[in-house]
PDB file as gemmi writes it, atoms N, CA and C in Angstrom:
CRYST1    1.000    1.000    1.000  90.00  90.00  90.00 P 1                      
ATOM      1  N   MET A   1       1.070  -1.057  -0.060  1.00  0.00           N  
ATOM      2  CA  MET A   1      -0.090  -0.207   0.054  1.00  0.00           C  
ATOM      3  C   MET A   1       0.763   1.267   0.076  1.00  0.00           C  
ATOM      4  N   GLU A   2       0.460   2.315  -0.847  1.00  0.00           N  
ATOM      5  CA  GLU A   2       1.408   3.386  -0.896  1.00  0.00           C  
ATOM      6  C   GLU A   2       1.100   4.490   0.109  1.00  0.00           C  
ATOM      7  N   HIS A   3       2.732   5.105   0.317  1.00  0.00           N  
ATOM      8  CA  HIS A   3       2.566   5.767   1.520  1.00  0.00           C  
ATOM      9  C   HIS A   3       3.302   6.726   1.145  1.00  0.00           C  
ATOM     10  N   ASN A   4       3.354   8.005   1.749  1.00  0.00           N  
ATOM     11  CA  ASN A   4       3.464   9.381   1.245  1.00  0.00           C  
ATOM     12  C   ASN A   4       4.212   9.265  -0.168  1.00  0.00           C  
ATOM     13  N   GLY A   5       3.671   9.029  -1.195  1.00  0.00           N  
ATOM     14  CA  GLY A   5       4.137   8.962  -2.462  1.00  0.00           C  
ATOM     15  C   GLY A   5       4.834   7.964  -2.705  1.00  0.00           C  
ATOM     16  N   TRP A   6       5.270   7.005  -1.684  1.00  0.00           N  
ATOM     17  CA  TRP A   6       6.384   6.013  -2.084  1.00  0.00           C  
ATOM     18  C   TRP A   6       5.867   4.633  -1.995  1.00  0.00           C  
ATOM     19  N   THR A   7       6.103   3.924  -2.707  1.00  0.00           N  
ATOM     20  CA  THR A   7       5.690   2.238  -3.046  1.00  0.00           C  
ATOM     21  C   THR A   7       4.790   1.683  -1.498  1.00  0.00           C  
ATOM     22  N   ASN A   8       5.488   1.809  -0.479  1.00  0.00           N  
ATOM     23  CA  ASN A   8       5.081   1.390   0.733  1.00  0.00           C  
ATOM     24  C   ASN A   8       5.751   2.301   1.860  1.00  0.00           C  
ATOM     25  N   TYR A   9       5.035   2.120   3.085  1.00  0.00           N  
ATOM     26  CA  TYR A   9       5.662   2.473   4.373  1.00  0.00           C  
ATOM     27  C   TYR A   9       6.830   2.072   4.737  1.00  0.00           C  
ATOM     28  N   GLU A  10       7.387   1.016   4.456  1.00  0.00           N  
ATOM     29  CA  GLU A  10       8.841   0.543   4.492  1.00  0.00           C  
ATOM     30  C   GLU A  10       9.913   1.516   3.729  1.00  0.00           C  
ATOM     31  N   THR A  11       9.348   1.260   2.528  1.00  0.00           N  
ATOM     32  CA  THR A  11      10.327   2.265   1.415  1.00  0.00           C  
ATOM     33  C   THR A  11      10.824   3.755   2.312  1.00  0.00           C  
ATOM     34  N   TRP A  12       9.779   4.746   2.294  1.00  0.00           N  
ATOM     35  CA  TRP A  12       9.270   5.870   3.221  1.00  0.00           C  
ATOM     36  C   TRP A  12       9.903   5.566   3.886  1.00  0.00           C  
ATOM     37  N   ARG A  13       9.949   4.827   5.279  1.00  0.00           N  
ATOM     38  CA  ARG A  13      10.706   5.085   6.278  1.00  0.00           C  
ATOM     39  C   ARG A  13      12.347   5.334   6.295  1.00  0.00           C  
ATOM     40  N   VAL A  14      12.509   3.953   5.340  1.00  0.00           N  
ATOM     41  CA  VAL A  14      13.939   3.557   5.530  1.00  0.00           C  
ATOM     42  C   VAL A  14      14.704   4.749   4.618  1.00  0.00           C  
ATOM     43  N   ASN A  15      14.188   5.110   3.843  1.00  0.00           N  
ATOM     44  CA  ASN A  15      14.757   6.702   2.910  1.00  0.00           C  
ATOM     45  C   ASN A  15      14.811   7.339   4.151  1.00  0.00           C  
ATOM     46  N   LEU A  16      13.756   8.043   4.792  1.00  0.00           N  
ATOM     47  CA  LEU A  16      13.758   9.113   5.549  1.00  0.00           C  
ATOM     48  C   LEU A  16      14.859   8.904   6.890  1.00  0.00           C  
ATOM     49  N   GLU A  17      14.765   7.478   7.427  1.00  0.00           N  
ATOM     50  CA  GLU A  17      15.407   7.284   8.625  1.00  0.00           C  
ATOM     51  C   GLU A  17      17.160   7.020   8.689  1.00  0.00           C  
ATOM     52  N   MET A  18      17.002   6.100   7.161  1.00  0.00           N  
ATOM     53  CA  MET A  18      18.807   5.470   6.995  1.00  0.00           C  
ATOM     54  C   MET A  18      19.071   6.354   5.783  1.00  0.00           C  
ATOM     55  N   ILE A  19      18.765   6.564   4.926  1.00  0.00           N  
ATOM     56  CA  ILE A  19      19.155   7.285   3.922  1.00  0.00           C  
ATOM     57  C   ILE A  19      19.277   8.673   3.991  1.00  0.00           C  
ATOM     58  N   ASP A  20      18.223   9.478   3.888  1.00  0.00           N  
ATOM     59  CA  ASP A  20      17.952  10.602   4.438  1.00  0.00           C  
ATOM     60  C   ASP A  20      19.049  11.488   3.630  1.00  0.00           C  
ATOM     61  N   ASN A  21      18.558  11.346   2.203  1.00  0.00           N  
ATOM     62  CA  ASN A  21      19.302  12.198   1.147  1.00  0.00           C  
ATOM     63  C   ASN A  21      20.619  11.892   1.072  1.00  0.00           C  
ATOM     64  N   ASN A  22      21.273  10.913   1.033  1.00  0.00           N  
ATOM     65  CA  ASN A  22      22.943  10.587   1.405  1.00  0.00           C  
ATOM     66  C   ASN A  22      23.592  11.083   0.145  1.00  0.00           C  
ATOM     67  N   LYS A  23      23.890  12.429  -0.504  1.00  0.00           N  
ATOM     68  CA  LYS A  23      24.623  12.592  -1.954  1.00  0.00           C  
ATOM     69  C   LYS A  23      25.412  11.208  -2.092  1.00  0.00           C  
ATOM     70  N   ASP A  24      26.120  10.694  -1.087  1.00  0.00           N  
ATOM     71  CA  ASP A  24      27.228   9.782  -1.540  1.00  0.00           C  
ATOM     72  C   ASP A  24      26.620   8.584  -2.179  1.00  0.00           C  
ATOM     73  N   MET A  25      25.531   8.140  -1.622  1.00  0.00           N  
ATOM     74  CA  MET A  25      24.852   7.123  -2.055  1.00  0.00           C  
ATOM     75  C   MET A  25      24.109   7.242  -3.333  1.00  0.00           C  
ATOM     76  N   ALA A  26      24.083   8.169  -4.376  1.00  0.00           N  
ATOM     77  CA  ALA A  26      23.348   8.598  -5.526  1.00  0.00           C  
ATOM     78  C   ALA A  26      23.951   8.160  -6.437  1.00  0.00           C  
ATOM     79  N   VAL A  27      25.181   7.740  -6.199  1.00  0.00           N  
ATOM     80  CA  VAL A  27      25.847   6.602  -7.596  1.00  0.00           C  
ATOM     81  C   VAL A  27      26.042   4.958  -7.009  1.00  0.00           C  
ATOM     82  N   TRP A  28      25.192   5.046  -6.280  1.00  0.00           N  
ATOM     83  CA  TRP A  28      25.022   3.678  -5.569  1.00  0.00           C  
ATOM     84  C   TRP A  28      23.846   2.947  -6.508  1.00  0.00           C  
ATOM     85  N   ASP A  29      24.055   1.614  -7.061  1.00  0.00           N  
ATOM     86  CA  ASP A  29      22.803   1.197  -7.335  1.00  0.00           C  
ATOM     87  C   ASP A  29      22.366   0.296  -6.362  1.00  0.00           C  
ATOM     88  N   ALA A  30      20.930  -0.121  -6.860  1.00  0.00           N  
ATOM     89  CA  ALA A  30      20.047  -0.381  -5.334  1.00  0.00           C  
ATOM     90  C   ALA A  30      20.636  -1.732  -4.612  1.00  0.00           C  
ATOM     91  N   ASP A  31      21.111  -2.653  -5.427  1.00  0.00           N  
ATOM     92  CA  ASP A  31      21.758  -3.254  -4.663  1.00  0.00           C  
ATOM     93  C   ASP A  31      22.743  -3.151  -3.546  1.00  0.00           C  
ATOM     94  N   GLU A  32      23.439  -2.091  -3.940  1.00  0.00           N  
ATOM     95  CA  GLU A  32      24.694  -1.263  -2.790  1.00  0.00           C  
ATOM     96  C   GLU A  32      23.963  -0.906  -1.903  1.00  0.00           C  
ATOM     97  N   ILE A  33      22.851  -0.359  -2.177  1.00  0.00           N  
ATOM     98  CA  ILE A  33      22.039   0.282  -0.714  1.00  0.00           C  
ATOM     99  C   ILE A  33      21.808  -0.552  -0.330  1.00  0.00           C  
ATOM    100  N   GLU A  34      20.971  -1.671  -0.942  1.00  0.00           N  
ATOM    101  CA  GLU A  34      20.194  -2.698   0.240  1.00  0.00           C  
ATOM    102  C   GLU A  34      21.313  -3.428   1.034  1.00  0.00           C  
ATOM    103  N   ASP A  35      22.501  -3.890   0.598  1.00  0.00           N  
ATOM    104  CA  ASP A  35      23.604  -4.565   1.134  1.00  0.00           C  
ATOM    105  C   ASP A  35      24.012  -3.552   2.121  1.00  0.00           C  
ATOM    106  N   TRP A  36      24.169  -2.195   2.013  1.00  0.00           N  
ATOM    107  CA  TRP A  36      24.655  -0.917   2.994  1.00  0.00           C  
ATOM    108  C   TRP A  36      23.782  -1.671   4.479  1.00  0.00           C  
ATOM    109  N   ALA A  37      22.372  -1.145   4.170  1.00  0.00           N  
ATOM    110  CA  ALA A  37      21.248  -1.131   4.995  1.00  0.00           C  
ATOM    111  C   ALA A  37      21.440  -2.806   5.559  1.00  0.00           C  
ATOM    112  N   TYR A  38      21.104  -3.630   5.101  1.00  0.00           N  
ATOM    113  CA  TYR A  38      21.436  -5.045   5.934  1.00  0.00           C  
ATOM    114  C   TYR A  38      22.833  -5.169   6.601  1.00  0.00           C  
ATOM    115  N   GLU A  39      23.910  -4.753   6.077  1.00  0.00           N  
ATOM    116  CA  GLU A  39      24.939  -4.705   6.997  1.00  0.00           C  
ATOM    117  C   GLU A  39      24.831  -3.848   8.318  1.00  0.00           C  
ATOM    118  N   TYR A  40      24.239  -2.630   8.018  1.00  0.00           N  
ATOM    119  CA  TYR A  40      24.068  -1.712   8.726  1.00  0.00           C  
ATOM    120  C   TYR A  40      23.322  -2.625  10.398  1.00  0.00           C  
ATOM    121  N   ILE A  41      22.351  -2.833   9.812  1.00  0.00           N  
ATOM    122  CA  ILE A  41      21.414  -3.365  10.979  1.00  0.00           C  
ATOM    123  C   ILE A  41      22.004  -4.466  11.692  1.00  0.00           C  
ATOM    124  N   GLU A  42      22.999  -5.611  10.958  1.00  0.00           N  
ATOM    125  CA  GLU A  42      23.234  -6.477  11.345  1.00  0.00           C  
ATOM    126  C   GLU A  42      24.212  -6.104  12.351  1.00  0.00           C  
ATOM    127  N   GLU A  43      25.000  -4.994  11.982  1.00  0.00           N  
ATOM    128  CA  GLU A  43      26.528  -4.660  12.993  1.00  0.00           C  
ATOM    129  C   GLU A  43      25.809  -3.804  14.076  1.00  0.00           C  
ATOM    130  N   GLU A  44      24.552  -3.252  14.067  1.00  0.00           N  
ATOM    131  CA  GLU A  44      24.224  -2.210  15.215  1.00  0.00           C  
ATOM    132  C   GLU A  44      23.074  -3.035  15.562  1.00  0.00           C  
ATOM    133  N   SER A  45      22.472  -3.978  15.575  1.00  0.00           N  
ATOM    134  CA  SER A  45      21.041  -4.856  16.032  1.00  0.00           C  
ATOM    135  C   SER A  45      21.553  -6.180  16.843  1.00  0.00           C  
ATOM    136  N   THR A  46      20.276  -6.404  17.499  1.00  0.00           N  
ATOM    137  CA  THR A  46      20.823  -8.125  18.174  1.00  0.00           C  
ATOM    138  C   THR A  46      19.333  -8.558  18.463  1.00  0.00           C  
ATOM    139  N   GLY A  47      19.412  -9.367  19.029  1.00  0.00           N  
ATOM    140  CA  GLY A  47      17.948 -10.201  19.075  1.00  0.00           C  
ATOM    141  C   GLY A  47      16.771 -10.194  18.671  1.00  0.00           C  
ATOM    142  N   LEU A  48      15.461  -9.728  19.063  1.00  0.00           N  
ATOM    143  CA  LEU A  48      14.417  -9.461  18.723  1.00  0.00           C  
ATOM    144  C   LEU A  48      13.730  -8.142  17.266  1.00  0.00           C  
ATOM    145  N   ALA A  49      14.930  -7.299  18.252  1.00  0.00           N  
ATOM    146  CA  ALA A  49      15.056  -5.746  16.962  1.00  0.00           C  
ATOM    147  C   ALA A  49      15.421  -5.582  16.143  1.00  0.00           C  
ATOM    148  N   LYS A  50      16.711  -7.080  16.400  1.00  0.00           N  
ATOM    149  CA  LYS A  50      17.293  -7.111  14.604  1.00  0.00           C  
ATOM    150  C   LYS A  50      16.215  -7.899  13.750  1.00  0.00           C  
ATOM    151  N   ASP A  51      15.875  -8.994  14.443  1.00  0.00           N  
ATOM    152  CA  ASP A  51      14.707  -9.952  13.637  1.00  0.00           C  
ATOM    153  C   ASP A  51      13.709  -8.968  13.124  1.00  0.00           C  
ATOM    154  N   PHE A  52      13.361  -8.180  13.692  1.00  0.00           N  
ATOM    155  CA  PHE A  52      11.807  -7.344  13.217  1.00  0.00           C  
ATOM    156  C   PHE A  52      12.476  -6.370  11.952  1.00  0.00           C  
ATOM    157  N   ALA A  53      13.986  -5.645  12.144  1.00  0.00           N  
ATOM    158  CA  ALA A  53      14.276  -4.651  11.206  1.00  0.00           C  
ATOM    159  C   ALA A  53      14.649  -5.422  10.002  1.00  0.00           C  
ATOM    160  N   MET A  54      15.451  -6.533  10.324  1.00  0.00           N  
ATOM    161  CA  MET A  54      15.589  -7.329   8.904  1.00  0.00           C  
ATOM    162  C   MET A  54      14.318  -7.875   7.833  1.00  0.00           C  
ATOM    163  N   ALA A  55      13.396  -8.300   8.478  1.00  0.00           N  
ATOM    164  CA  ALA A  55      11.899  -8.519   8.143  1.00  0.00           C  
ATOM    165  C   ALA A  55      11.446  -6.971   7.611  1.00  0.00           C  
ATOM    166  N   PHE A  56      11.454  -6.029   8.279  1.00  0.00           N  
ATOM    167  CA  PHE A  56      10.981  -4.806   7.781  1.00  0.00           C  
ATOM    168  C   PHE A  56      11.972  -4.493   6.589  1.00  0.00           C  
ATOM    169  N   LEU A  57      13.320  -4.604   6.256  1.00  0.00           N  
ATOM    170  CA  LEU A  57      14.142  -4.201   5.040  1.00  0.00           C  
ATOM    171  C   LEU A  57      13.563  -5.016   3.573  1.00  0.00           C  
ATOM    172  N   ARG A  58      13.270  -6.159   4.076  1.00  0.00           N  
ATOM    173  CA  ARG A  58      12.766  -6.977   3.164  1.00  0.00           C  
ATOM    174  C   ARG A  58      11.227  -6.671   2.218  1.00  0.00           C  
ATOM    175  N   GLU A  59      10.990  -5.715   2.770  1.00  0.00           N  
ATOM    176  CA  GLU A  59       9.696  -4.929   2.185  1.00  0.00           C  
ATOM    177  C   GLU A  59      10.034  -3.807   1.502  1.00  0.00           C  
ATOM    178  N   VAL A  60      11.417  -3.233   1.470  1.00  0.00           N  
ATOM    179  CA  VAL A  60      11.844  -1.931   0.882  1.00  0.00           C  
ATOM    180  C   VAL A  60      11.760  -2.359  -0.432  1.00  0.00           C  
ATOM    181  N   ASN A  61      11.387  -0.933  -1.409  1.00  0.00           N  
ATOM    182  CA  ASN A  61      12.129  -1.207  -2.748  1.00  0.00           C  
ATOM    183  C   ASN A  61      13.129  -0.308  -2.977  1.00  0.00           C  
ATOM    184  N   TRP A  62      14.249  -1.275  -2.882  1.00  0.00           N  
ATOM    185  CA  TRP A  62      15.672  -0.865  -3.162  1.00  0.00           C  
ATOM    186  C   TRP A  62      15.736   0.269  -4.295  1.00  0.00           C  
ATOM    187  N   PHE A  63      14.839  -0.252  -5.801  1.00  0.00           N  
ATOM    188  CA  PHE A  63      14.965   0.566  -6.609  1.00  0.00           C  
ATOM    189  C   PHE A  63      14.405   2.047  -6.758  1.00  0.00           C  
ATOM    190  N   GLU A  64      13.797   2.140  -6.032  1.00  0.00           N  
ATOM    191  CA  GLU A  64      12.720   3.289  -5.775  1.00  0.00           C  
ATOM    192  C   GLU A  64      13.809   4.279  -5.173  1.00  0.00           C  
ATOM    193  N   ILE A  65      14.313   3.462  -4.023  1.00  0.00           N  
ATOM    194  CA  ILE A  65      15.138   4.579  -3.641  1.00  0.00           C  
ATOM    195  C   ILE A  65      16.633   5.047  -4.292  1.00  0.00           C  
ATOM    196  N   SER A  66      17.042   4.268  -4.646  1.00  0.00           N  
ATOM    197  CA  SER A  66      17.937   4.469  -5.725  1.00  0.00           C  
ATOM    198  C   SER A  66      18.122   5.420  -6.963  1.00  0.00           C  
ATOM    199  N   ASN A  67      16.444   5.431  -7.287  1.00  0.00           N  
ATOM    200  CA  ASN A  67      16.310   6.021  -8.565  1.00  0.00           C  
ATOM    201  C   ASN A  67      15.816   7.806  -7.802  1.00  0.00           C  
ATOM    202  N   HIS A  68      14.924   7.913  -6.655  1.00  0.00           N  
ATOM    203  CA  HIS A  68      14.933   9.179  -5.678  1.00  0.00           C  
ATOM    204  C   HIS A  68      16.299   9.913  -5.808  1.00  0.00           C  
ATOM    205  N   LEU A  69      17.344   9.079  -4.975  1.00  0.00           N  
ATOM    206  CA  LEU A  69      18.891   9.875  -5.195  1.00  0.00           C  
ATOM    207  C   LEU A  69      19.239  10.202  -6.157  1.00  0.00           C  
ATOM    208  N   ARG A  70      19.092   9.152  -7.223  1.00  0.00           N  
ATOM    209  CA  ARG A  70      19.867   9.756  -8.657  1.00  0.00           C  
ATOM    210  C   ARG A  70      18.976  11.153  -9.097  1.00  0.00           C  
ATOM    211  N   ASP A  71      17.677  10.808  -8.743  1.00  0.00           N  
ATOM    212  CA  ASP A  71      16.741  12.105  -9.464  1.00  0.00           C  
ATOM    213  C   ASP A  71      17.120  13.124  -8.404  1.00  0.00           C  
ATOM    214  N   THR A  72      17.317  13.279  -7.590  1.00  0.00           N  
ATOM    215  CA  THR A  72      17.273  14.316  -6.481  1.00  0.00           C  
ATOM    216  C   THR A  72      18.960  15.188  -6.555  1.00  0.00           C  
ATOM    217  N   TYR A  73      19.570  14.120  -6.374  1.00  0.00           N  
ATOM    218  CA  TYR A  73      21.034  14.588  -7.443  1.00  0.00           C  
ATOM    219  C   TYR A  73      21.643  14.578  -8.629  1.00  0.00           C  
ATOM    220  N   GLY A  74      20.760  14.744  -9.494  1.00  0.00           N  
ATOM    221  CA  GLY A  74      21.017  14.312 -10.808  1.00  0.00           C  
ATOM    222  C   GLY A  74      22.273  13.835 -11.512  1.00  0.00           C  
ATOM    223  N   ILE A  75      22.019  12.258 -11.187  1.00  0.00           N  
ATOM    224  CA  ILE A  75      22.846  11.119 -11.577  1.00  0.00           C  
ATOM    225  C   ILE A  75      21.986  10.475 -12.768  1.00  0.00           C  
ATOM    226  N   CYS A  76      23.047  10.196 -13.825  1.00  0.00           N  
ATOM    227  CA  CYS A  76      22.113   9.027 -14.674  1.00  0.00           C  
ATOM    228  C   CYS A  76      22.032   7.969 -13.989  1.00  0.00           C  
ATOM    229  N   ARG A  77      20.839   7.591 -14.321  1.00  0.00           N  
ATOM    230  CA  ARG A  77      20.537   6.087 -13.955  1.00  0.00           C  
ATOM    231  C   ARG A  77      21.271   4.629 -14.139  1.00  0.00           C  
ATOM    232  N   ASN A  78      22.111   5.286 -15.632  1.00  0.00           N  
ATOM    233  CA  ASN A  78      23.145   4.220 -16.081  1.00  0.00           C  
ATOM    234  C   ASN A  78      24.374   4.355 -15.796  1.00  0.00           C  
ATOM    235  N   CYS A  79      25.355   5.586 -15.985  1.00  0.00           N  
ATOM    236  CA  CYS A  79      26.567   5.330 -15.747  1.00  0.00           C  
ATOM    237  C   CYS A  79      26.754   6.543 -14.890  1.00  0.00           C  
ATOM    238  N   ASN A  80      26.168   6.827 -14.171  1.00  0.00           N  
ATOM    239  CA  ASN A  80      26.814   7.890 -12.816  1.00  0.00           C  
ATOM    240  C   ASN A  80      26.861   9.022 -13.562  1.00  0.00           C  
ATOM    241  N   GLU A  81      26.830   9.831 -14.564  1.00  0.00           N  
ATOM    242  CA  GLU A  81      27.191  11.221 -14.907  1.00  0.00           C  
ATOM    243  C   GLU A  81      26.101  11.913 -14.378  1.00  0.00           C  
ATOM    244  N   GLU A  82      26.924  13.183 -14.273  1.00  0.00           N  
ATOM    245  CA  GLU A  82      25.297  14.279 -13.819  1.00  0.00           C  
ATOM    246  C   GLU A  82      24.647  14.504 -14.945  1.00  0.00           C  
ATOM    247  N   THR A  83      23.267  14.565 -15.243  1.00  0.00           N  
ATOM    248  CA  THR A  83      22.433  14.826 -15.891  1.00  0.00           C  
ATOM    249  C   THR A  83      21.190  15.956 -15.413  1.00  0.00           C  
ATOM    250  N   GLU A  84      20.582  16.353 -16.049  1.00  0.00           N  
ATOM    251  CA  GLU A  84      19.420  16.959 -15.777  1.00  0.00           C  
ATOM    252  C   GLU A  84      18.073  16.099 -15.845  1.00  0.00           C  
ATOM    253  N   GLU A  85      18.416  14.747 -16.043  1.00  0.00           N  
ATOM    254  CA  GLU A  85      17.224  14.026 -16.690  1.00  0.00           C  
ATOM    255  C   GLU A  85      17.448  12.815 -16.312  1.00  0.00           C  
ATOM    256  N   GLU A  86      16.167  11.681 -16.102  1.00  0.00           N  
ATOM    257  CA  GLU A  86      17.094  10.379 -15.951  1.00  0.00           C  
ATOM    258  C   GLU A  86      18.335   9.893 -16.514  1.00  0.00           C  
ATOM    259  N   TYR A  87      18.506   9.912 -17.750  1.00  0.00           N  
ATOM    260  CA  TYR A  87      19.415   9.714 -18.653  1.00  0.00           C  
ATOM    261  C   TYR A  87      20.249  10.971 -18.893  1.00  0.00           C  
ATOM    262  N   CYS A  88      21.396  10.571 -19.240  1.00  0.00           N  
ATOM    263  CA  CYS A  88      22.292  11.364 -19.993  1.00  0.00           C  
ATOM    264  C   CYS A  88      22.455  11.530 -21.127  1.00  0.00           C  
ATOM    265  N   LYS A  89      22.937  12.246 -21.868  1.00  0.00           N  
ATOM    266  CA  LYS A  89      22.267  12.342 -23.405  1.00  0.00           C  
ATOM    267  C   LYS A  89      22.881  10.975 -24.237  1.00  0.00           C  
ATOM    268  N   GLU A  90      24.282  10.589 -23.781  1.00  0.00           N  
ATOM    269  CA  GLU A  90      24.556   9.459 -24.360  1.00  0.00           C  
ATOM    270  C   GLU A  90      24.127   8.146 -23.664  1.00  0.00           C  
ATOM    271  N   CYS A  91      23.691   7.882 -22.422  1.00  0.00           N  
ATOM    272  CA  CYS A  91      22.897   6.664 -22.503  1.00  0.00           C  
ATOM    273  C   CYS A  91      21.463   6.862 -23.230  1.00  0.00           C  
ATOM    274  N   LYS A  92      20.711   7.996 -23.286  1.00  0.00           N  
ATOM    275  CA  LYS A  92      19.855   8.089 -23.866  1.00  0.00           C  
ATOM    276  C   LYS A  92      19.457   7.830 -25.427  1.00  0.00           C  
ATOM    277  N   GLU A  93      21.029   8.212 -25.705  1.00  0.00           N  
ATOM    278  CA  GLU A  93      21.073   7.748 -27.689  1.00  0.00           C  
ATOM    279  C   GLU A  93      21.275   6.145 -27.430  1.00  0.00           C  
ATOM    280  N   GLU A  94      21.860   5.940 -26.620  1.00  0.00           N  
ATOM    281  CA  GLU A  94      22.306   4.192 -26.579  1.00  0.00           C  
ATOM    282  C   GLU A  94      20.870   3.663 -26.362  1.00  0.00           C  
ATOM    283  N   GLN A  95      20.319   3.846 -25.349  1.00  0.00           N  
ATOM    284  CA  GLN A  95      19.093   3.265 -25.024  1.00  0.00           C  
ATOM    285  C   GLN A  95      18.156   3.616 -26.177  1.00  0.00           C  
ATOM    286  N   GLU A  96      18.018   4.250 -26.873  1.00  0.00           N  
ATOM    287  CA  GLU A  96      16.874   4.385 -28.237  1.00  0.00           C  
ATOM    288  C   GLU A  96      17.642   3.710 -29.278  1.00  0.00           C  
ATOM    289  N   ALA A  97      18.772   3.887 -29.526  1.00  0.00           N  
ATOM    290  CA  ALA A  97      19.532   2.965 -30.476  1.00  0.00           C  
ATOM    291  C   ALA A  97      18.979   1.220 -29.951  1.00  0.00           C  
ATOM    292  N   MET A  98      19.535   0.672 -29.236  1.00  0.00           N  
ATOM    293  CA  MET A  98      19.419  -0.313 -28.840  1.00  0.00           C  
ATOM    294  C   MET A  98      17.696  -1.243 -28.794  1.00  0.00           C  
ATOM    295  N   LEU A  99      16.719  -0.012 -28.527  1.00  0.00           N  
ATOM    296  CA  LEU A  99      14.723  -0.200 -28.799  1.00  0.00           C  
ATOM    297  C   LEU A  99      14.653  -0.526 -30.456  1.00  0.00           C  
ATOM    298  N   SER A 100      15.570   0.249 -31.344  1.00  0.00           N  
ATOM    299  CA  SER A 100      15.267   0.739 -32.813  1.00  0.00           C  
ATOM    300  C   SER A 100      16.344  -0.457 -33.392  1.00  0.00           C  
ATOM    301  N   PHE A 101      16.960  -1.348 -32.524  1.00  0.00           N  
ATOM    302  CA  PHE A 101      17.607  -2.485 -33.199  1.00  0.00           C  
ATOM    303  C   PHE A 101      16.714  -3.529 -33.835  1.00  0.00           C  
ATOM    304  N   ASP A 102      16.983  -4.304 -35.054  1.00  0.00           N  
ATOM    305  CA  ASP A 102      15.614  -5.268 -35.600  1.00  0.00           C  
ATOM    306  C   ASP A 102      16.458  -6.573 -34.675  1.00  0.00           C  
ATOM    307  N   ARG A 103      15.480  -7.119 -34.125  1.00  0.00           N  
ATOM    308  CA  ARG A 103      15.862  -8.041 -33.551  1.00  0.00           C  
ATOM    309  C   ARG A 103      15.483  -9.659 -34.313  1.00  0.00           C  
ATOM    310  N   GLY A 104      15.020  -9.405 -35.642  1.00  0.00           N  
ATOM    311  CA  GLY A 104      14.613 -10.263 -36.534  1.00  0.00           C  
ATOM    312  C   GLY A 104      16.000 -11.224 -36.682  1.00  0.00           C  
TER     313      GLY A 104                                                      
END                                                                             
């Protein structure tokens, strides 16, 4: 269920409490952000609280957080170059060329 414009409460809350628009993470892909979050909980939590936190993280949409960071700081979703759009000019042209490629 959507929450505050995010996929769900878990995604919104992790972005708000753990990521907090960390500019350094804007060049990380979704898997790297997810790995960091799991490692953080692994190191900082114990017992039942750790179990609840790990279960909470399983519901997070890591791609949404990654894309949000990239959009916030103007980072291409493909090559990590600065851009004002989702993709830099070179990556956009490459994607368009791939889409027009005859697969026959």
